[in-house]
PDB file of N, CA, C, O and CB in Angstrom:
ATOM      1  N   MET A   1      -2.245  21.268  -6.397  1.00  0.00           N
ATOM      2  CA  MET A   1      -2.479  20.222  -7.313  1.00  0.00           C
ATOM      3  C   MET A   1      -3.416  20.736  -8.178  1.00  0.00           C
ATOM      4  O   MET A   1      -3.139  20.497  -9.354  1.00  0.00           O
ATOM      5  CB  MET A   1      -2.907  18.967  -6.725  1.00  0.00           C
ATOM      6  N   SER A   2      -4.546  21.431  -7.983  1.00  0.00           N
ATOM      7  CA  SER A   2      -5.610  21.747  -8.898  1.00  0.00           C
ATOM      8  C   SER A   2      -4.821  22.965  -9.870  1.00  0.00           C
ATOM      9  O   SER A   2      -4.806  22.910 -11.100  1.00  0.00           O
ATOM     10  CB  SER A   2      -7.112  22.293  -7.992  1.00  0.00           C
ATOM     11  N   GLU A   3      -4.284  23.881  -9.195  1.00  0.00           N
ATOM     12  CA  GLU A   3      -3.812  24.871  -9.990  1.00  0.00           C
ATOM     13  C   GLU A   3      -2.665  24.380 -11.082  1.00  0.00           C
ATOM     14  O   GLU A   3      -2.334  25.083 -12.037  1.00  0.00           O
ATOM     15  CB  GLU A   3      -3.307  25.929  -9.054  1.00  0.00           C
ATOM     16  N   GLN A   4      -2.087  23.029 -10.794  1.00  0.00           N
ATOM     17  CA  GLN A   4      -1.007  22.619 -11.564  1.00  0.00           C
ATOM     18  C   GLN A   4      -1.813  21.611 -12.748  1.00  0.00           C
ATOM     19  O   GLN A   4      -1.248  21.020 -13.668  1.00  0.00           O
ATOM     20  CB  GLN A   4       0.212  21.825 -10.534  1.00  0.00           C
ATOM     21  N   GLY A   5      -3.015  21.603 -12.497  1.00  0.00           N
ATOM     22  CA  GLY A   5      -3.623  20.613 -13.567  1.00  0.00           C
ATOM     23  C   GLY A   5      -3.672  18.932 -13.197  1.00  0.00           C
ATOM     24  O   GLY A   5      -3.981  18.042 -13.990  1.00  0.00           O
ATOM     25  N   ILE A   6      -3.265  18.759 -11.716  1.00  0.00           N
ATOM     26  CA  ILE A   6      -3.149  17.425 -11.365  1.00  0.00           C
ATOM     27  C   ILE A   6      -4.353  16.947 -10.737  1.00  0.00           C
ATOM     28  O   ILE A   6      -4.839  17.546  -9.778  1.00  0.00           O
ATOM     29  CB  ILE A   6      -2.042  17.215 -10.536  1.00  0.00           C
ATOM     30  N   ASP A   7      -4.895  15.840 -11.248  1.00  0.00           N
ATOM     31  CA  ASP A   7      -5.912  15.229 -10.946  1.00  0.00           C
ATOM     32  C   ASP A   7      -5.813  14.380  -9.521  1.00  0.00           C
ATOM     33  O   ASP A   7      -6.593  14.560  -8.586  1.00  0.00           O
ATOM     34  CB  ASP A   7      -6.184  14.479 -12.081  1.00  0.00           C
ATOM     35  N   CYS A   8      -4.779  13.476  -9.518  1.00  0.00           N
ATOM     36  CA  CYS A   8      -4.738  12.694  -8.359  1.00  0.00           C
ATOM     37  C   CYS A   8      -2.916  12.492  -8.244  1.00  0.00           C
ATOM     38  O   CYS A   8      -2.052  12.446  -9.120  1.00  0.00           O
ATOM     39  CB  CYS A   8      -5.783  11.131  -8.590  1.00  0.00           C
ATOM     40  N   GLN A   9      -2.865  12.425  -7.108  1.00  0.00           N
ATOM     41  CA  GLN A   9      -1.343  11.907  -6.716  1.00  0.00           C
ATOM     42  C   GLN A   9      -1.431  10.571  -5.990  1.00  0.00           C
ATOM     43  O   GLN A   9      -2.237  10.466  -5.065  1.00  0.00           O
ATOM     44  CB  GLN A   9      -0.517  13.000  -5.672  1.00  0.00           C
ATOM     45  N   VAL A  10      -0.782   9.702  -6.287  1.00  0.00           N
ATOM     46  CA  VAL A  10      -0.488   8.262  -5.759  1.00  0.00           C
ATOM     47  C   VAL A  10       0.699   8.537  -4.646  1.00  0.00           C
ATOM     48  O   VAL A  10       1.806   9.001  -4.918  1.00  0.00           O
ATOM     49  CB  VAL A  10       0.057   7.121  -7.104  1.00  0.00           C
ATOM     50  N   THR A  11       0.358   8.256  -3.679  1.00  0.00           N
ATOM     51  CA  THR A  11       1.344   8.301  -2.391  1.00  0.00           C
ATOM     52  C   THR A  11       1.576   6.952  -1.684  1.00  0.00           C
ATOM     53  O   THR A  11       0.616   6.216  -1.453  1.00  0.00           O
ATOM     54  CB  THR A  11       0.749   9.288  -1.261  1.00  0.00           C
ATOM     55  N   GLY A  12       2.766   6.632  -1.355  1.00  0.00           N
ATOM     56  CA  GLY A  12       2.942   5.803  -0.669  1.00  0.00           C
ATOM     57  C   GLY A  12       4.392   5.597  -0.031  1.00  0.00           C
ATOM     58  O   GLY A  12       5.131   6.579  -0.100  1.00  0.00           O
ATOM     59  N   GLY A  13       4.878   4.489   0.559  1.00  0.00           N
ATOM     60  CA  GLY A  13       6.251   4.385   1.225  1.00  0.00           C
ATOM     61  C   GLY A  13       7.359   4.290   0.326  1.00  0.00           C
ATOM     62  O   GLY A  13       7.040   4.281  -0.863  1.00  0.00           O
ATOM     63  N   TRP A  14       8.867   4.199   0.649  1.00  0.00           N
ATOM     64  CA  TRP A  14       9.881   3.863   0.054  1.00  0.00           C
ATOM     65  C   TRP A  14       9.967   2.360  -0.226  1.00  0.00           C
ATOM     66  O   TRP A  14       9.265   1.584   0.423  1.00  0.00           O
ATOM     67  CB  TRP A  14      10.876   4.349   0.738  1.00  0.00           C
ATOM     68  N   MET A  15      10.688   1.989  -1.040  1.00  0.00           N
ATOM     69  CA  MET A  15      10.588   0.835  -1.483  1.00  0.00           C
ATOM     70  C   MET A  15      11.321   0.023  -0.308  1.00  0.00           C
ATOM     71  O   MET A  15      11.088  -1.184  -0.260  1.00  0.00           O
ATOM     72  CB  MET A  15      11.135   0.739  -2.911  1.00  0.00           C
ATOM     73  N   ASP A  16      12.055   0.497   0.498  1.00  0.00           N
ATOM     74  CA  ASP A  16      12.911  -0.297   1.572  1.00  0.00           C
ATOM     75  C   ASP A  16      11.817  -0.391   2.763  1.00  0.00           C
ATOM     76  O   ASP A  16      12.008  -1.151   3.713  1.00  0.00           O
ATOM     77  CB  ASP A  16      14.483   0.581   2.090  1.00  0.00           C
ATOM     78  N   SER A  17      10.718   0.380   2.671  1.00  0.00           N
ATOM     79  CA  SER A  17       9.707   0.215   3.720  1.00  0.00           C
ATOM     80  C   SER A  17       8.443  -0.809   3.273  1.00  0.00           C
ATOM     81  O   SER A  17       7.425  -1.019   3.932  1.00  0.00           O
ATOM     82  CB  SER A  17       9.146   1.711   4.075  1.00  0.00           C
ATOM     83  N   PHE A  18       8.721  -1.259   2.256  1.00  0.00           N
ATOM     84  CA  PHE A  18       7.568  -2.379   1.963  1.00  0.00           C
ATOM     85  C   PHE A  18       7.773  -3.658   2.598  1.00  0.00           C
ATOM     86  O   PHE A  18       6.850  -4.474   2.594  1.00  0.00           O
ATOM     87  CB  PHE A  18       7.435  -2.715   0.460  1.00  0.00           C
ATOM     88  N   GLY A  19       8.955  -3.943   3.181  1.00  0.00           N
ATOM     89  CA  GLY A  19       9.108  -5.303   4.087  1.00  0.00           C
ATOM     90  C   GLY A  19       9.479  -6.436   3.232  1.00  0.00           C
ATOM     91  O   GLY A  19       9.392  -7.522   3.805  1.00  0.00           O
ATOM     92  N   TYR A  20       9.897  -6.472   1.926  1.00  0.00           N
ATOM     93  CA  TYR A  20      10.253  -7.522   1.156  1.00  0.00           C
ATOM     94  C   TYR A  20      11.237  -8.425   1.647  1.00  0.00           C
ATOM     95  O   TYR A  20      11.380  -9.541   1.149  1.00  0.00           O
ATOM     96  CB  TYR A  20      10.630  -7.086   0.041  1.00  0.00           C
ATOM     97  N   ASN A  21      12.020  -7.945   2.732  1.00  0.00           N
ATOM     98  CA  ASN A  21      12.881  -8.675   3.268  1.00  0.00           C
ATOM     99  C   ASN A  21      12.699  -9.570   4.347  1.00  0.00           C
ATOM    100  O   ASN A  21      13.462 -10.449   4.746  1.00  0.00           O
ATOM    101  CB  ASN A  21      13.648  -8.006   3.517  1.00  0.00           C
ATOM    102  N   LEU A  22      11.332  -9.153   4.862  1.00  0.00           N
ATOM    103  CA  LEU A  22      10.757  -9.834   6.223  1.00  0.00           C
ATOM    104  C   LEU A  22      10.482 -11.477   5.719  1.00  0.00           C
ATOM    105  O   LEU A  22      10.270 -11.888   4.578  1.00  0.00           O
ATOM    106  CB  LEU A  22       9.076  -8.946   6.825  1.00  0.00           C
ATOM    107  N   ALA A  23      10.557 -12.133   6.822  1.00  0.00           N
ATOM    108  CA  ALA A  23       9.753 -13.661   6.609  1.00  0.00           C
ATOM    109  C   ALA A  23       8.196 -13.639   5.898  1.00  0.00           C
ATOM    110  O   ALA A  23       7.452 -12.675   6.080  1.00  0.00           O
ATOM    111  CB  ALA A  23       9.503 -14.401   8.269  1.00  0.00           C
ATOM    112  N   PRO A  24       7.943 -14.375   5.378  1.00  0.00           N
ATOM    113  CA  PRO A  24       6.857 -14.211   4.663  1.00  0.00           C
ATOM    114  C   PRO A  24       5.414 -13.735   5.603  1.00  0.00           C
ATOM    115  O   PRO A  24       4.717 -12.767   5.297  1.00  0.00           O
ATOM    116  CB  PRO A  24       6.732 -15.571   3.911  1.00  0.00           C
ATOM    117  N   GLU A  25       5.188 -14.519   6.631  1.00  0.00           N
ATOM    118  CA  GLU A  25       4.149 -14.128   7.472  1.00  0.00           C
ATOM    119  C   GLU A  25       4.522 -12.702   8.238  1.00  0.00           C
ATOM    120  O   GLU A  25       3.551 -12.173   8.779  1.00  0.00           O
ATOM    121  CB  GLU A  25       3.880 -15.324   8.483  1.00  0.00           C
ATOM    122  N   ASP A  26       5.682 -12.064   8.352  1.00  0.00           N
ATOM    123  CA  ASP A  26       5.965 -11.084   9.042  1.00  0.00           C
ATOM    124  C   ASP A  26       5.694 -10.160   7.635  1.00  0.00           C
ATOM    125  O   ASP A  26       5.062  -9.113   7.784  1.00  0.00           O
ATOM    126  CB  ASP A  26       7.448 -11.149   9.886  1.00  0.00           C
ATOM    127  N   GLY A  27       6.063 -10.453   6.560  1.00  0.00           N
ATOM    128  CA  GLY A  27       5.734  -9.562   5.356  1.00  0.00           C
ATOM    129  C   GLY A  27       4.518  -9.077   5.335  1.00  0.00           C
ATOM    130  O   GLY A  27       4.242  -7.878   5.335  1.00  0.00           O
ATOM    131  N   ALA A  28       3.465 -10.318   5.311  1.00  0.00           N
ATOM    132  CA  ALA A  28       2.244 -10.354   4.969  1.00  0.00           C
ATOM    133  C   ALA A  28       1.450  -9.327   6.295  1.00  0.00           C
ATOM    134  O   ALA A  28       0.499  -8.615   5.976  1.00  0.00           O
ATOM    135  CB  ALA A  28       1.803 -12.030   4.804  1.00  0.00           C
ATOM    136  N   ALA A  29       1.888  -9.350   7.567  1.00  0.00           N
ATOM    137  CA  ALA A  29       1.390  -8.467   8.733  1.00  0.00           C
ATOM    138  C   ALA A  29       1.840  -7.058   8.391  1.00  0.00           C
ATOM    139  O   ALA A  29       1.083  -6.097   8.526  1.00  0.00           O
ATOM    140  CB  ALA A  29       1.996  -8.935  10.221  1.00  0.00           C
ATOM    141  N   TRP A  30       3.158  -6.944   7.922  1.00  0.00           N
ATOM    142  CA  TRP A  30       3.636  -5.393   7.361  1.00  0.00           C
ATOM    143  C   TRP A  30       2.860  -4.986   6.571  1.00  0.00           C
ATOM    144  O   TRP A  30       2.342  -3.882   6.739  1.00  0.00           O
ATOM    145  CB  TRP A  30       4.908  -5.206   6.655  1.00  0.00           C
ATOM    146  N   SER A  31       2.539  -5.841   5.389  1.00  0.00           N
ATOM    147  CA  SER A  31       1.871  -5.093   4.323  1.00  0.00           C
ATOM    148  C   SER A  31       0.652  -4.953   4.720  1.00  0.00           C
ATOM    149  O   SER A  31       0.274  -3.868   4.278  1.00  0.00           O
ATOM    150  CB  SER A  31       1.891  -5.656   3.025  1.00  0.00           C
ATOM    151  N   ARG A  32      -0.404  -5.584   5.474  1.00  0.00           N
ATOM    152  CA  ARG A  32      -1.667  -5.183   6.153  1.00  0.00           C
ATOM    153  C   ARG A  32      -1.505  -3.815   6.901  1.00  0.00           C
ATOM    154  O   ARG A  32      -2.328  -2.919   6.715  1.00  0.00           O
ATOM    155  CB  ARG A  32      -2.106  -6.308   7.178  1.00  0.00           C
ATOM    156  N   PHE A  33      -0.546  -3.676   7.663  1.00  0.00           N
ATOM    157  CA  PHE A  33      -0.410  -2.628   8.592  1.00  0.00           C
ATOM    158  C   PHE A  33      -0.164  -1.310   7.659  1.00  0.00           C
ATOM    159  O   PHE A  33      -0.892  -0.317   7.630  1.00  0.00           O
ATOM    160  CB  PHE A  33       0.817  -2.953   9.670  1.00  0.00           C
ATOM    161  N   ILE A  34       0.979  -1.518   6.932  1.00  0.00           N
ATOM    162  CA  ILE A  34       1.292  -0.220   6.080  1.00  0.00           C
ATOM    163  C   ILE A  34       0.045   0.014   5.234  1.00  0.00           C
ATOM    164  O   ILE A  34      -0.281   1.192   5.092  1.00  0.00           O
ATOM    165  CB  ILE A  34       2.667  -0.382   5.067  1.00  0.00           C
ATOM    166  N   ASN A  35      -0.744  -0.974   4.618  1.00  0.00           N
ATOM    167  CA  ASN A  35      -1.723  -0.650   3.738  1.00  0.00           C
ATOM    168  C   ASN A  35      -2.923   0.110   4.484  1.00  0.00           C
ATOM    169  O   ASN A  35      -3.417   1.172   4.106  1.00  0.00           O
ATOM    170  CB  ASN A  35      -2.162  -1.918   3.040  1.00  0.00           C
ATOM    171  N   GLU A  36      -3.286  -0.603   5.573  1.00  0.00           N
ATOM    172  CA  GLU A  36      -4.258   0.048   6.358  1.00  0.00           C
ATOM    173  C   GLU A  36      -4.049   1.699   6.625  1.00  0.00           C
ATOM    174  O   GLU A  36      -4.928   2.535   6.419  1.00  0.00           O
ATOM    175  CB  GLU A  36      -4.270  -0.722   7.673  1.00  0.00           C
ATOM    176  N   TYR A  37      -2.715   1.984   7.121  1.00  0.00           N
ATOM    177  CA  TYR A  37      -2.316   3.285   7.194  1.00  0.00           C
ATOM    178  C   TYR A  37      -2.532   4.124   6.136  1.00  0.00           C
ATOM    179  O   TYR A  37      -3.168   5.154   6.359  1.00  0.00           O
ATOM    180  CB  TYR A  37      -1.135   3.333   7.448  1.00  0.00           C
ATOM    181  N   LEU A  38      -2.095   3.875   4.921  1.00  0.00           N
ATOM    182  CA  LEU A  38      -2.223   4.486   3.617  1.00  0.00           C
ATOM    183  C   LEU A  38      -3.713   4.600   3.302  1.00  0.00           C
ATOM    184  O   LEU A  38      -4.216   5.638   2.870  1.00  0.00           O
ATOM    185  CB  LEU A  38      -1.465   3.662   2.526  1.00  0.00           C
ATOM    186  N   TRP A  39      -4.423   3.421   3.553  1.00  0.00           N
ATOM    187  CA  TRP A  39      -6.039   4.029   3.127  1.00  0.00           C
ATOM    188  C   TRP A  39      -6.584   4.901   3.992  1.00  0.00           C
ATOM    189  O   TRP A  39      -7.200   5.909   3.647  1.00  0.00           O
ATOM    190  CB  TRP A  39      -7.185   2.953   3.045  1.00  0.00           C
ATOM    191  N   THR A  40      -6.348   4.496   5.311  1.00  0.00           N
ATOM    192  CA  THR A  40      -6.901   5.629   6.375  1.00  0.00           C
ATOM    193  C   THR A  40      -6.300   7.100   5.978  1.00  0.00           C
ATOM    194  O   THR A  40      -7.136   8.002   5.920  1.00  0.00           O
ATOM    195  CB  THR A  40      -6.366   5.233   8.064  1.00  0.00           C
ATOM    196  N   ALA A  41      -5.075   7.401   5.728  1.00  0.00           N
ATOM    197  CA  ALA A  41      -4.620   8.661   5.443  1.00  0.00           C
ATOM    198  C   ALA A  41      -5.102   9.183   4.277  1.00  0.00           C
ATOM    199  O   ALA A  41      -5.054  10.403   4.127  1.00  0.00           O
ATOM    200  CB  ALA A  41      -3.332   8.706   5.420  1.00  0.00           C
ATOM    201  N   THR A  42      -5.555   8.487   3.428  1.00  0.00           N
ATOM    202  CA  THR A  42      -5.911   9.017   1.918  1.00  0.00           C
ATOM    203  C   THR A  42      -7.226   9.093   1.541  1.00  0.00           C
ATOM    204  O   THR A  42      -7.609   9.890   0.685  1.00  0.00           O
ATOM    205  CB  THR A  42      -5.354   8.199   0.873  1.00  0.00           C
ATOM    206  N   GLU A  43      -8.173   8.086   2.293  1.00  0.00           N
ATOM    207  CA  GLU A  43      -9.616   8.193   2.025  1.00  0.00           C
ATOM    208  C   GLU A  43     -10.489   9.263   2.138  1.00  0.00           C
ATOM    209  O   GLU A  43     -11.616   9.219   1.643  1.00  0.00           O
ATOM    210  CB  GLU A  43     -10.137   7.444   2.657  1.00  0.00           C
ATOM    211  N   SER A  44     -10.122  10.092   2.665  1.00  0.00           N
ATOM    212  CA  SER A  44     -10.816  11.358   2.847  1.00  0.00           C
ATOM    213  C   SER A  44     -10.393  12.408   1.800  1.00  0.00           C
ATOM    214  O   SER A  44     -11.171  13.344   1.615  1.00  0.00           O
ATOM    215  CB  SER A  44     -10.555  11.889   4.252  1.00  0.00           C
ATOM    216  N   LEU A  45      -9.330  12.360   1.146  1.00  0.00           N
ATOM    217  CA  LEU A  45      -8.660  12.996   0.263  1.00  0.00           C
ATOM    218  C   LEU A  45      -9.105  12.593  -1.155  1.00  0.00           C
ATOM    219  O   LEU A  45      -8.645  11.537  -1.589  1.00  0.00           O
ATOM    220  CB  LEU A  45      -7.306  12.793   0.520  1.00  0.00           C
ATOM    221  N   ASP A  46      -9.954  13.314  -1.938  1.00  0.00           N
ATOM    222  CA  ASP A  46     -10.440  12.935  -3.436  1.00  0.00           C
ATOM    223  C   ASP A  46      -9.102  12.759  -4.319  1.00  0.00           C
ATOM    224  O   ASP A  46      -8.964  11.923  -5.212  1.00  0.00           O
ATOM    225  CB  ASP A  46     -11.479  14.233  -4.155  1.00  0.00           C
ATOM    226  N   GLN A  47      -8.091  13.755  -3.880  1.00  0.00           N
ATOM    227  CA  GLN A  47      -7.064  13.687  -5.093  1.00  0.00           C
ATOM    228  C   GLN A  47      -5.854  12.830  -4.656  1.00  0.00           C
ATOM    229  O   GLN A  47      -4.818  12.829  -5.320  1.00  0.00           O
ATOM    230  CB  GLN A  47      -6.512  15.230  -5.553  1.00  0.00           C
ATOM    231  N   MET A  48      -5.985  12.177  -3.646  1.00  0.00           N
ATOM    232  CA  MET A  48      -4.931  11.144  -3.223  1.00  0.00           C
ATOM    233  C   MET A  48      -5.293   9.862  -3.321  1.00  0.00           C
ATOM    234  O   MET A  48      -6.444   9.631  -2.950  1.00  0.00           O
ATOM    235  CB  MET A  48      -4.511  11.280  -1.924  1.00  0.00           C
ATOM    236  N   ALA A  49      -4.527   8.761  -3.790  1.00  0.00           N
ATOM    237  CA  ALA A  49      -4.591   7.461  -4.013  1.00  0.00           C
ATOM    238  C   ALA A  49      -3.373   6.734  -3.161  1.00  0.00           C
ATOM    239  O   ALA A  49      -2.220   7.143  -3.295  1.00  0.00           O
ATOM    240  CB  ALA A  49      -4.546   7.242  -5.549  1.00  0.00           C
ATOM    241  N   PRO A  50      -3.640   5.811  -2.421  1.00  0.00           N
ATOM    242  CA  PRO A  50      -2.624   4.945  -1.561  1.00  0.00           C
ATOM    243  C   PRO A  50      -1.979   4.209  -2.892  1.00  0.00           C
ATOM    244  O   PRO A  50      -2.653   3.885  -3.871  1.00  0.00           O
ATOM    245  CB  PRO A  50      -3.438   3.740  -0.242  1.00  0.00           C
ATOM    246  N   LEU A  51      -0.657   4.016  -2.769  1.00  0.00           N
ATOM    247  CA  LEU A  51       0.249   2.802  -3.183  1.00  0.00           C
ATOM    248  C   LEU A  51       0.384   1.825  -2.185  1.00  0.00           C
ATOM    249  O   LEU A  51       1.110   1.984  -1.204  1.00  0.00           O
ATOM    250  CB  LEU A  51       1.632   3.200  -3.538  1.00  0.00           C
ATOM    251  N   VAL A  52      -0.362   0.710  -2.422  1.00  0.00           N
ATOM    252  CA  VAL A  52      -0.504  -0.345  -1.288  1.00  0.00           C
ATOM    253  C   VAL A  52       0.744  -1.126  -1.897  1.00  0.00           C
ATOM    254  O   VAL A  52       1.380  -0.942  -2.935  1.00  0.00           O
ATOM    255  CB  VAL A  52      -2.150  -1.297  -1.147  1.00  0.00           C
ATOM    256  N   THR A  53       0.874  -2.144  -0.789  1.00  0.00           N
ATOM    257  CA  THR A  53       2.035  -3.221  -1.088  1.00  0.00           C
ATOM    258  C   THR A  53       1.484  -4.589  -0.925  1.00  0.00           C
ATOM    259  O   THR A  53       0.456  -4.742  -0.266  1.00  0.00           O
ATOM    260  CB  THR A  53       3.333  -3.079  -0.075  1.00  0.00           C
ATOM    261  N   VAL A  54       1.939  -5.342  -1.336  1.00  0.00           N
ATOM    262  CA  VAL A  54       1.751  -6.678  -0.973  1.00  0.00           C
ATOM    263  C   VAL A  54       3.191  -7.529  -0.772  1.00  0.00           C
ATOM    264  O   VAL A  54       4.223  -7.259  -1.386  1.00  0.00           O
ATOM    265  CB  VAL A  54       0.843  -7.303  -2.088  1.00  0.00           C
ATOM    266  N   PRO A  55       3.051  -8.591   0.195  1.00  0.00           N
ATOM    267  CA  PRO A  55       4.582  -9.507   0.369  1.00  0.00           C
ATOM    268  C   PRO A  55       4.979 -10.118  -0.741  1.00  0.00           C
ATOM    269  O   PRO A  55       4.570 -11.270  -0.888  1.00  0.00           O
ATOM    270  CB  PRO A  55       4.583 -10.727   1.400  1.00  0.00           C
ATOM    271  N   MET A  56       5.679  -9.654  -1.581  1.00  0.00           N
ATOM    272  CA  MET A  56       6.264 -10.097  -2.746  1.00  0.00           C
ATOM    273  C   MET A  56       7.087 -11.461  -2.512  1.00  0.00           C
ATOM    274  O   MET A  56       7.256 -12.280  -3.415  1.00  0.00           O
ATOM    275  CB  MET A  56       7.138  -8.973  -3.282  1.00  0.00           C
ATOM    276  N   GLN A  57       7.487 -11.589  -1.453  1.00  0.00           N
ATOM    277  CA  GLN A  57       8.358 -12.792  -1.022  1.00  0.00           C
ATOM    278  C   GLN A  57       7.455 -14.188  -0.766  1.00  0.00           C
ATOM    279  O   GLN A  57       7.974 -15.217  -0.333  1.00  0.00           O
ATOM    280  CB  GLN A  57       9.169 -12.364   0.426  1.00  0.00           C
ATOM    281  N   ASP A  58       6.195 -14.086  -1.060  1.00  0.00           N
ATOM    282  CA  ASP A  58       5.039 -15.247  -0.704  1.00  0.00           C
ATOM    283  C   ASP A  58       3.778 -14.905  -1.568  1.00  0.00           C
ATOM    284  O   ASP A  58       2.960 -14.039  -1.259  1.00  0.00           O
ATOM    285  CB  ASP A  58       4.552 -15.248   1.049  1.00  0.00           C
ATOM    286  N   GLY A  59       3.714 -15.756  -2.778  1.00  0.00           N
ATOM    287  CA  GLY A  59       2.738 -15.431  -3.785  1.00  0.00           C
ATOM    288  C   GLY A  59       1.494 -15.690  -3.078  1.00  0.00           C
ATOM    289  O   GLY A  59       0.720 -14.786  -3.391  1.00  0.00           O
ATOM    290  N   ALA A  60       0.973 -16.451  -2.321  1.00  0.00           N
ATOM    291  CA  ALA A  60      -0.003 -16.874  -1.722  1.00  0.00           C
ATOM    292  C   ALA A  60      -0.701 -15.788  -0.526  1.00  0.00           C
ATOM    293  O   ALA A  60      -1.887 -15.557  -0.292  1.00  0.00           O
ATOM    294  CB  ALA A  60       0.493 -18.138  -1.238  1.00  0.00           C
ATOM    295  N   ASN A  61       0.408 -15.300   0.038  1.00  0.00           N
ATOM    296  CA  ASN A  61      -0.017 -14.064   0.924  1.00  0.00           C
ATOM    297  C   ASN A  61      -0.257 -12.903  -0.012  1.00  0.00           C
ATOM    298  O   ASN A  61      -1.201 -12.140   0.192  1.00  0.00           O
ATOM    299  CB  ASN A  61       1.146 -13.633   2.048  1.00  0.00           C
ATOM    300  N   ALA A  62       0.645 -12.728  -1.131  1.00  0.00           N
ATOM    301  CA  ALA A  62       0.421 -11.512  -1.773  1.00  0.00           C
ATOM    302  C   ALA A  62      -0.856 -11.434  -2.474  1.00  0.00           C
ATOM    303  O   ALA A  62      -1.426 -10.343  -2.521  1.00  0.00           O
ATOM    304  CB  ALA A  62       1.453 -11.251  -2.653  1.00  0.00           C
ATOM    305  N   ALA A  63      -1.446 -12.608  -3.102  1.00  0.00           N
ATOM    306  CA  ALA A  63      -2.684 -12.624  -3.792  1.00  0.00           C
ATOM    307  C   ALA A  63      -3.787 -12.460  -2.528  1.00  0.00           C
ATOM    308  O   ALA A  63      -4.667 -11.617  -2.701  1.00  0.00           O
ATOM    309  CB  ALA A  63      -2.845 -14.079  -4.740  1.00  0.00           C
ATOM    310  N   GLU A  64      -3.788 -13.128  -1.418  1.00  0.00           N
ATOM    311  CA  GLU A  64      -4.570 -12.617  -0.273  1.00  0.00           C
ATOM    312  C   GLU A  64      -4.435 -11.325   0.134  1.00  0.00           C
ATOM    313  O   GLU A  64      -5.434 -11.140   0.828  1.00  0.00           O
ATOM    314  CB  GLU A  64      -4.348 -13.301   0.786  1.00  0.00           C
ATOM    315  N   ILE A  65      -3.810 -10.342   0.118  1.00  0.00           N
ATOM    316  CA  ILE A  65      -3.732  -9.121   0.873  1.00  0.00           C
ATOM    317  C   ILE A  65      -4.241  -8.325  -0.370  1.00  0.00           C
ATOM    318  O   ILE A  65      -5.005  -7.396  -0.109  1.00  0.00           O
ATOM    319  CB  ILE A  65      -2.179  -8.692   1.576  1.00  0.00           C
ATOM    320  N   PHE A  66      -3.918  -8.555  -1.751  1.00  0.00           N
ATOM    321  CA  PHE A  66      -4.273  -7.973  -2.817  1.00  0.00           C
ATOM    322  C   PHE A  66      -6.123  -7.962  -2.926  1.00  0.00           C
ATOM    323  O   PHE A  66      -6.916  -7.091  -3.283  1.00  0.00           O
ATOM    324  CB  PHE A  66      -3.445  -8.775  -3.989  1.00  0.00           C
ATOM    325  N   ARG A  67      -6.275  -9.207  -2.488  1.00  0.00           N
ATOM    326  CA  ARG A  67      -7.780  -9.697  -2.830  1.00  0.00           C
ATOM    327  C   ARG A  67      -8.703  -8.738  -1.904  1.00  0.00           C
ATOM    328  O   ARG A  67      -9.739  -8.203  -2.299  1.00  0.00           O
ATOM    329  CB  ARG A  67      -8.063 -11.491  -2.421  1.00  0.00           C
ATOM    330  N   VAL A  68      -8.173  -8.617  -0.651  1.00  0.00           N
ATOM    331  CA  VAL A  68      -8.855  -8.177   0.584  1.00  0.00           C
ATOM    332  C   VAL A  68      -9.517  -6.695   0.422  1.00  0.00           C
ATOM    333  O   VAL A  68     -10.675  -6.412   0.728  1.00  0.00           O
ATOM    334  CB  VAL A  68      -7.776  -8.188   1.792  1.00  0.00           C
ATOM    335  N   LYS A  69      -8.545  -5.810  -0.121  1.00  0.00           N
ATOM    336  CA  LYS A  69      -8.941  -4.547  -0.192  1.00  0.00           C
ATOM    337  C   LYS A  69      -9.619  -3.905  -1.607  1.00  0.00           C
ATOM    338  O   LYS A  69     -10.034  -2.749  -1.683  1.00  0.00           O
ATOM    339  CB  LYS A  69      -7.785  -3.878   0.182  1.00  0.00           C
ATOM    340  N   ARG A  70      -9.645  -4.861  -2.679  1.00  0.00           N
ATOM    341  CA  ARG A  70     -10.188  -4.503  -3.736  1.00  0.00           C
ATOM    342  C   ARG A  70     -11.593  -4.197  -3.806  1.00  0.00           C
ATOM    343  O   ARG A  70     -12.096  -3.844  -4.873  1.00  0.00           O
ATOM    344  CB  ARG A  70      -9.911  -5.308  -4.496  1.00  0.00           C
TER     345      ARG A  70
END
């Protein structure tokens, strides 16, 4: 990445893996799981940033998950 002049790569899952088709509480649990994995996988890599997800099927859950990791 450095040789190519790339400072940071955002990495995440496929849109299908974000769980938007799950029931609201299941979607919230899935978002927490995948986000924790992405944070853990990228936290020691200065040039990597996680593309986290929120359960778009439920605004209150989405806001809560967004607020937790900021």
